[in-house]
N, C-alpha and C positions, 0 to 999 in steps of 0.2 A: 255774868258766868266767867269773864277775863279774868276780874280782880281776883275771882274763889282758885282759879288755875295758875295764878302767880303768884299767891300764897302757898299754894303747895310746893309748886316748884321751890320755891325757897326754904321752909321747912323740910325737904326733901335734900335740897343741898347742904344743909346746917348738918342733917341727920345722918348724911353721908360720908361728910366730912370730919366727924363725931365718928363715927363706925373704922373707917379706915386709918384714923389717927391710934386705935385702940388696938389695931392687929400689931402680934407679935414681928419683930422682925425674924427673917430667916436666912440672915447671914451667919455661916458657920468660920470661915477663915480662909485663910489664902489660898487652900486646896479649890472653893467654891469659884475664884477667881481664876485658877488656872482650869479647871475642868468646865467654866462657864454655868454650874449651876443645875448641870445636867442630871443629879440624881433629882430634885426636886419637879424639874420639868416632867420627868415620866412617872411620876407620882409613886416612888418609892414607900413613903409615908403618908398615912390618909391623915387629915386633921381628925381632932378627936375634943369631944366637949365643947370648951366655951371658942375657940378659935372654929370649929365646924359651924358654929351659931353663927359668928361673927362671917364669917364666908357667904353663908347663906341670905343673912341679913343686908351684906355688900349687894351681892349679885340682886335681889330684888329690889332693891332701893337704885340701882342701876339702871334696872328696864323700867320702873317707874318714872326716875328721871328723864328719859328718851321719848318715852311714850307721852308724857303729859308736855314736852319739849314739841315734840312735835301736834300735838292737837292745838298748842300754844300758837302754832305756826300757822295752821288753817285757819284760826278761830281773828289770827291775824289778819291773815291775807281773805276773809272774806269778809270782812267788818270794816 
């Protein structure tokens, strides 16, 4: 079980790196540096299409990463 969880953790880690690097950058210009990027923080624009899919996949992979990390810690402590 430990080896299967470790393999799943490795696969999810690689997929998470790939998905994060595929996301487009959101820097506009010097105006976002002065305003602190508040426009993006409060969600004036919603992600659409491919960008929305990448955001959802990133969240799902991140949650899976933490769940498997917790399960691995539990299995290691028990065994």
